[in-house]
C-alpha positions as CSV (number, residue, x, y, z in Angstrom):
1,M,85.8,-18.5,-40.0
2,T,87.4,-21.9,-40.4
3,T,85.6,-25.2,-39.7
4,R,87.7,-25.7,-36.6
5,G,86.9,-22.2,-35.4
6,I,83.1,-22.8,-35.9
7,L,83.4,-26.1,-34.0
8,G,85.3,-24.5,-31.1
9,F,82.7,-21.6,-30.9
10,A,79.8,-24.1,-30.9
11,I,81.4,-26.1,-28.0
12,F,81.9,-22.8,-26.2
13,L,78.2,-21.9,-26.6
14,F,77.2,-25.4,-25.5
15,V,79.3,-25.0,-22.3
16,L,77.7,-21.6,-21.6
17,A,74.2,-23.1,-22.1
18,L,75.0,-25.8,-19.6
19,I,76.2,-23.2,-17.1
20,D,73.0,-21.3,-17.7
21,L,70.8,-24.4,-17.1
22,Y,72.6,-25.5,-14.0
23,A,72.8,-22.0,-12.5
24,Y,69.1,-21.6,-13.0
25,K,68.6,-24.9,-11.2
26,G,70.5,-23.4,-8.3
27,V,68.4,-20.2,-8.4
28,N,65.2,-22.2,-8.5
29,T,66.3,-24.3,-5.5
30,A,67.3,-21.1,-3.6
31,L,63.8,-19.6,-4.2
32,A,61.9,-22.8,-3.5
33,Q,59.9,-21.1,-0.7
34,A,59.3,-17.9,-2.7
35,G,55.8,-17.0,-4.1
36,P,54.8,-18.0,-7.6
37,G,54.8,-14.4,-8.8
38,L,58.4,-13.8,-7.8
39,K,59.5,-17.1,-9.3
40,R,57.8,-16.1,-12.6
41,W,59.5,-12.8,-12.8
42,V,62.9,-14.3,-11.9
43,R,62.5,-17.0,-14.6
44,L,61.5,-14.4,-17.2
45,G,64.4,-12.1,-16.3
46,Y,67.0,-14.8,-16.0
47,W,66.3,-16.4,-19.4
48,A,65.8,-13.1,-21.2
49,L,69.3,-12.0,-20.1
50,S,70.8,-15.5,-20.7
51,I,69.4,-15.9,-24.2
52,G,70.2,-12.3,-25.0
53,M,73.9,-12.8,-24.0
54,L,74.2,-15.9,-26.1
55,A,72.6,-14.1,-29.1
56,L,75.1,-11.2,-28.6
57,L,78.0,-13.6,-28.6
58,V,76.8,-15.1,-31.9
59,W,76.4,-11.6,-33.4
60,V,79.9,-10.7,-32.2
61,M,81.4,-13.8,-33.8
62,V,79.5,-13.3,-37.1
63,S,80.5,-9.6,-37.2
64,M,84.1,-10.1,-35.9
65,Q,85.8,-9.0,-39.1
66,D,83.8,-5.8,-39.4
67,L,84.3,-5.1,-35.7
68,R,88.1,-5.5,-36.1
69,S,88.1,-3.1,-39.0
70,T,86.6,-0.3,-37.0
71,R,89.5,-0.6,-34.4
72,N,86.9,0.3,-31.7
73,H,88.6,-1.4,-28.7
74,S,86.4,0.5,-26.3
75,F,83.3,-1.1,-27.8
76,M,84.8,-4.6,-27.8
77,F,86.0,-4.3,-24.3
78,S,82.6,-3.1,-23.1
79,L,81.1,-6.2,-24.6
80,A,83.6,-8.3,-22.7
81,A,82.7,-6.5,-19.5
82,L,79.0,-7.1,-20.1
83,F,79.7,-10.8,-20.6
84,L,81.7,-11.0,-17.4
85,L,79.0,-9.0,-15.5
86,F,76.5,-11.8,-15.9
87,L,78.8,-14.9,-16.3
88,L,80.8,-14.6,-13.0
89,P,77.7,-14.5,-10.8
90,K,76.4,-17.7,-12.5
91,L,79.7,-19.4,-11.8
92,V,79.4,-18.6,-8.1
93,I,75.9,-20.1,-8.1
94,V,77.1,-23.2,-10.0
95,L,79.9,-23.6,-7.4
96,F,77.5,-23.5,-4.4
97,H,74.7,-25.5,-5.9
98,G,77.2,-28.0,-7.2
99,L,78.5,-28.5,-3.6
100,E,74.9,-28.9,-2.5
101,D,74.3,-31.6,-5.1
102,L,77.5,-33.4,-4.2
103,V,76.5,-33.5,-0.5
104,E,73.0,-34.7,-1.4
105,G,74.4,-37.3,-3.8
106,G,76.8,-38.5,-1.1
107,R,73.9,-38.8,1.4
108,W,71.8,-40.7,-1.1
109,L,74.7,-43.1,-1.9
110,L,75.4,-43.6,1.8
111,G,71.8,-44.4,2.3
112,R,71.9,-47.1,-0.4
113,L,75.1,-48.7,1.0
114,T,74.2,-48.5,4.7
115,P,71.6,-50.9,6.1
116,G,68.9,-49.4,8.3
117,D,66.3,-46.7,8.1
118,P,66.8,-44.2,5.3
119,V,67.6,-40.6,6.3
120,A,64.5,-38.5,6.7
121,S,64.0,-36.5,3.5
122,G,62.5,-33.2,4.7
123,E,65.0,-31.8,7.1
124,P,68.3,-32.5,5.1
125,I,66.9,-30.9,2.0
126,S,65.8,-27.7,3.7
127,R,69.2,-27.6,5.5
128,L,71.1,-28.2,2.3
129,R,69.1,-25.6,0.5
130,F,71.1,-23.0,2.5
131,L,74.0,-23.7,0.1
132,S,72.0,-22.6,-3.0
133,Q,70.7,-19.6,-1.1
134,A,74.3,-18.7,0.0
135,G,75.4,-19.0,-3.6
136,L,72.7,-16.7,-4.8
137,A,73.7,-14.1,-2.1
138,F,77.4,-14.4,-2.8
139,S,76.8,-14.1,-6.6
140,A,76.2,-10.4,-5.9
141,I,79.9,-9.9,-5.0
142,P,81.4,-10.4,-8.5
143,F,78.4,-8.5,-10.1
144,I,79.0,-5.5,-7.9
145,G,82.8,-5.8,-8.3
146,V,82.6,-5.8,-12.1
147,L,80.0,-3.0,-12.2
148,Y,82.2,-0.9,-9.9
149,G,85.3,-1.6,-11.9
150,I,83.9,-0.4,-15.2
151,T,82.0,2.6,-13.8
152,Q,84.3,4.0,-11.1
153,G,87.4,1.7,-10.6
154,R,89.0,2.7,-13.9
155,R,88.8,6.4,-13.2
156,N,89.7,6.6,-9.5
157,F,93.5,7.2,-9.7
158,R,95.7,6.4,-6.8
159,V,98.7,8.8,-6.4
160,E,101.4,6.5,-5.0
161,R,104.2,8.4,-3.2
162,V,107.6,6.7,-2.9
163,R,110.7,8.2,-1.3
164,L,114.0,6.7,-2.3
165,S,117.5,7.7,-1.0
166,S,121.0,7.0,-2.4
167,S,124.5,8.2,-1.5
168,K,125.2,8.3,-5.3
169,L,122.5,10.8,-6.0
170,P,124.2,14.2,-6.4
171,K,123.2,16.8,-3.8
172,A,121.9,19.1,-6.5
173,F,119.2,16.5,-7.2
174,D,118.2,16.1,-3.6
175,G,114.4,16.3,-3.5
176,L,114.0,15.6,-7.3
177,R,110.3,14.8,-8.0
178,I,109.6,12.3,-10.7
179,V,106.2,11.3,-11.9
180,Q,106.1,7.8,-13.5
181,I,103.1,6.8,-15.6
182,S,102.8,3.6,-17.6
183,D,100.5,1.6,-19.9
184,L,98.2,4.4,-21.1
185,H,96.5,2.1,-23.7
186,L,94.7,5.1,-25.2
187,G,92.7,3.0,-27.6
188,S,90.8,1.5,-24.7
189,F,89.3,4.7,-23.6
190,P,85.9,5.7,-25.0
191,S,85.9,8.8,-27.2
192,G,85.2,11.9,-25.3
193,T,85.9,10.5,-21.8
194,D,87.4,12.8,-19.2
195,I,89.5,10.1,-17.6
196,V,92.8,11.0,-19.4
197,R,92.3,14.7,-18.6
198,K,91.7,13.8,-15.0
199,G,95.0,11.9,-14.8
200,V,96.9,14.8,-16.5
201,D,95.5,17.3,-14.0
202,L,96.5,15.1,-11.1
203,I,100.0,14.8,-12.5
204,N,100.3,18.6,-13.0
205,D,99.1,19.2,-9.5
206,E,102.2,17.4,-8.3
207,R,104.5,19.9,-10.1
208,P,107.0,17.2,-11.1
209,D,110.6,17.9,-12.3
210,L,110.4,15.0,-14.7
211,V,107.6,12.9,-16.2
212,L,108.7,9.4,-17.2
213,F,106.3,7.3,-19.3
214,T,107.3,3.6,-19.4
215,G,105.5,2.3,-22.5
216,D,102.3,1.1,-24.1
217,L,100.9,4.3,-25.4
218,V,98.3,2.4,-27.5
219,N,96.9,-1.1,-27.9
220,D,98.0,-1.6,-31.5
221,Y,97.4,1.3,-33.8
222,A,99.1,4.7,-33.7
223,D,95.8,6.5,-34.6
224,E,94.4,5.4,-31.2
225,A,96.5,8.2,-29.7
226,E,95.3,11.0,-31.9
227,E,92.3,12.1,-29.8
228,W,94.6,12.5,-26.8
229,V,97.6,14.3,-28.3
230,D,96.6,17.7,-27.1
231,T,95.6,16.5,-23.7
232,L,98.9,14.8,-23.0
233,Q,100.8,17.7,-24.5
234,G,99.5,19.5,-21.4
235,L,101.6,17.5,-19.1
236,Q,104.1,19.8,-17.3
237,A,107.6,19.0,-16.2
238,H,110.2,21.7,-16.2
239,M,113.1,19.3,-16.6
240,G,111.5,17.3,-19.4
241,K,109.3,14.4,-20.4
242,Y,110.7,11.1,-21.5
243,A,109.2,7.9,-22.8
244,I,110.0,4.4,-24.0
245,L,108.0,1.8,-26.1
246,G,106.1,-1.1,-24.6
247,N,105.2,-4.4,-26.2
248,H,101.9,-3.1,-27.6
249,D,103.4,-0.1,-29.3
250,Y,105.0,-2.3,-32.0
251,A,101.6,-3.5,-33.3
252,D,102.9,-7.1,-33.3
253,Y,99.4,-8.4,-32.4
254,V,97.6,-7.5,-35.6
255,Q,98.0,-8.7,-39.2
256,W,99.6,-6.1,-41.6
257,D,99.1,-6.2,-45.3
258,P,101.3,-5.0,-46.7
259,P,104.0,-5.4,-44.0
260,K,105.3,-1.9,-44.6
261,G,102.1,-0.6,-43.0
262,K,103.5,-1.8,-39.6
263,R,106.7,0.2,-40.0
264,A,104.6,3.3,-41.0
265,N,102.4,2.7,-37.9
266,L,105.5,2.7,-35.6
267,E,106.9,5.9,-37.2
268,R,103.5,7.6,-36.8
269,L,103.5,6.5,-33.1
270,K,106.9,8.1,-32.6
271,R,105.6,11.3,-34.1
272,H,102.7,11.3,-31.6
273,H,105.2,11.0,-28.8
274,Q,107.1,14.0,-30.2
275,A,103.8,16.0,-30.5
276,M,103.0,15.2,-26.9
277,G,106.3,16.7,-25.8
278,F,108.0,13.3,-24.9
279,R,111.5,12.5,-25.9
280,L,111.4,8.8,-26.9
281,L,114.5,6.9,-25.8
282,L,115.3,4.0,-28.0
283,D,118.2,2.1,-26.5
284,E,119.9,5.3,-25.6
285,H,120.7,7.5,-22.6
286,V,120.6,11.2,-21.8
287,R,122.5,13.3,-19.3
288,I,120.3,15.4,-17.1
289,E,122.0,18.4,-15.5
290,R,121.1,20.5,-12.5
291,D,123.3,23.2,-10.8
292,G,126.5,21.8,-12.4
293,Q,125.8,18.1,-11.5
294,A,124.2,15.4,-13.5
295,I,122.4,12.0,-13.4
296,T,121.9,9.6,-16.3
297,L,118.5,8.5,-17.7
298,L,118.5,5.4,-19.8
299,G,115.7,4.0,-21.9
300,V,115.4,0.7,-23.7
301,Q,112.9,-0.8,-26.1
302,N,110.7,-3.6,-24.9
303,W,112.5,-6.6,-23.5
304,G,110.6,-9.3,-21.7
305,R,111.0,-13.0,-20.9
306,R,107.7,-13.9,-22.6
307,F,107.3,-10.9,-24.9
308,Q,109.4,-9.1,-27.5
309,Q,113.1,-8.7,-26.9
310,Y,113.9,-5.7,-29.0
311,G,115.7,-3.8,-26.3
312,D,119.5,-3.5,-26.2
313,L,120.7,-2.5,-22.8
314,A,124.4,-2.6,-23.7
315,R,123.7,-0.2,-26.5
316,A,121.8,2.1,-24.1
317,M,124.7,2.1,-21.6
318,Q,127.4,2.6,-24.2
319,G,129.4,5.8,-23.4
320,H,127.4,6.7,-20.3
321,E,128.9,7.8,-17.0
322,A,128.9,4.7,-14.8
323,S,129.8,6.8,-11.8
324,S,126.6,8.8,-12.0
325,F,123.3,8.0,-10.5
326,R,121.3,6.1,-13.2
327,I,117.6,5.6,-13.8
328,L,116.6,3.0,-16.4
329,M,113.2,2.9,-18.1
330,S,112.3,-0.6,-19.2
331,H,108.7,-1.5,-19.8
332,D,108.7,-5.2,-18.7
333,P,109.8,-5.9,-15.1
334,T,111.2,-9.3,-16.1
335,H,114.1,-7.4,-17.8
336,W,115.3,-6.3,-14.3
337,E,116.2,-9.8,-13.1
338,A,117.3,-11.1,-16.5
339,Q,119.7,-8.4,-17.5
340,V,119.7,-5.3,-15.2
341,L,120.8,-6.9,-11.9
342,G,124.5,-6.8,-11.8
343,T,124.9,-3.6,-13.9
344,G,124.7,-1.4,-10.8
345,I,121.9,0.7,-12.3
346,E,120.4,2.2,-9.1
347,L,116.8,2.6,-10.1
348,T,114.7,0.8,-12.8
349,L,111.2,1.9,-13.6
350,S,108.7,-0.6,-15.3
351,G,105.0,-1.2,-15.8
352,H,103.4,-3.8,-18.1
353,T,101.6,-6.0,-15.5
354,H,98.7,-3.6,-14.7
355,G,98.6,-5.5,-11.4
356,A,96.2,-7.7,-13.5
357,Q,93.7,-4.8,-13.0
358,L,92.4,-7.0,-10.1
359,G,93.4,-7.2,-6.5
360,I,92.1,-7.8,-3.0
361,T,93.7,-6.3,0.1
362,I,93.6,-8.3,3.4
363,A,95.2,-7.0,6.5
364,G,97.2,-4.4,4.6
365,Q,98.5,-7.0,2.1
366,T,97.4,-6.9,-1.6
367,Y,96.9,-10.1,-3.5
368,S,96.5,-10.3,-7.3
369,P,96.5,-12.9,-10.1
370,A,99.5,-10.9,-11.4
371,Q,101.7,-12.5,-8.7
372,W,101.1,-15.9,-10.2
373,V,102.7,-14.7,-13.5
374,Y,105.3,-12.2,-12.4
375,K,107.9,-12.3,-9.6
376,H,107.9,-8.4,-9.6
377,W,104.4,-7.2,-10.4
378,A,103.7,-4.0,-8.4
379,G,105.5,-1.6,-6.2
380,L,109.1,-1.4,-5.0
381,Y,111.6,-4.2,-5.0
382,T,115.2,-4.0,-3.7
383,E,118.3,-6.2,-4.4
384,G,121.4,-4.8,-2.8
385,A,121.9,-1.3,-4.0
386,Q,119.6,-1.7,-7.0
387,Q,115.9,-1.0,-6.9
388,L,112.9,-1.6,-9.2
389,Y,109.6,0.1,-9.2
390,V,106.7,-1.4,-11.1
391,N,103.8,1.0,-11.8
392,R,100.3,-0.6,-11.9
393,G,99.3,1.3,-15.0
394,F,97.3,4.3,-16.1
395,G,94.8,2.6,-18.4
396,Y,93.4,-0.9,-19.1
397,I,93.1,-3.5,-21.8
398,G,90.7,-6.4,-22.3
399,F,88.5,-5.8,-19.3
400,P,87.5,-2.1,-19.3
401,G,87.8,-1.6,-15.6
402,R,89.8,-2.0,-12.4
403,V,88.7,-3.9,-9.3
404,G,90.9,-3.4,-6.2
405,M,93.8,-2.3,-8.4
406,P,93.3,1.4,-9.1
407,P,95.1,3.2,-12.0
408,E,98.4,4.6,-10.7
409,I,100.3,7.8,-10.8
410,T,103.6,7.3,-9.1
411,V,105.4,10.2,-7.5
412,L,109.0,9.3,-6.7
413,E,111.0,11.7,-4.5
414,L,114.8,11.1,-4.7
415,R,116.9,12.1,-1.7
416,H,120.6,12.4,-1.3
417,R,122.0,10.2,1.5
418,D,125.4,10.7,3.0
419,E,127.7,7.7,3.1
420,A,127.5,5.8,6.4
421,P,130.7,6.3,8.4
422,A,133.1,3.4,8.4
423,T,133.2,1.3,11.5
């Protein structure tokens, strides 16, 4: 590690130690009326966990090179989850106790500046202690949320059913059932987990005509997919399975020495798609026929405003039937507004955002940090005759869980709509 890196890590540890100290002050204040036995056990438990987490961080930093060489994303992400599990509650305690100290400091300053009798000390302190007690109580919320997300949230798939209609859809395709999945990130799943099999079974239960996978099969390395090839080969769709590449599939986020290893990795990833039964569309289109009529399926490589721009939409559209109903697979939803709008392509399917793997639903409306980054981040969007659907993702990356943003299997049912009579 460079000197700059060591200094940055030391500052990070120092900040974490300050958070630990101040959060403990808040806990101590909240338990001021508790018995000495409880206080002693809380103190021992708190500092055992805090010192243990700091020691774990030091070990991770010292062992980072070896950990990277194992390519064990699941283990690394589990460490990240463990860190968040205990850090977020402390931040809540710090927030509430900090507010308490600010109020108490303001009262003290006001007493120094205002002539007259000082404010009685007993009652205000006991009244303000409520803030630290509230902070201790509310700290359970992020703890329970993270714990649920990593134990249950990542495996509780939501089957999202969407019905779309178009006058351009040939009558032979009326009722066409498409399952869209996205962002598998197979390297994030622990070896031997049944989560992927559970998702495959749910998809097959839908008896789809088409399965469309909109990118990010792995996190970086093609060999992350090897354990799951047979499982995903079991996906059933009698009209075919098609896929595109996402930003992670190119392995741009790791160092390759020699560089030709990166090209070999991508070729290997393409072979995995083929073994799973997917036809990989690389800036191209295919004609899908049914009962003498046809629609066009287009697939582009990754193109995003803030990510790789490898995709060539013009090339994918070259020679296609513009009069047919068209479905475009493009991993990053920012592509839709940047290049797809105005082409007349009726339906675009994307993923990429994961819905930030975090959301909260209030009065039927879901809010997520993803909406601060992406204009189109989850669900269905419409501009004139063109529509975009953004899948919330099958897997996860970074944080090995999902809180209020379940992994999604999208079932799209296409219906033919007769032209409205002229008025």
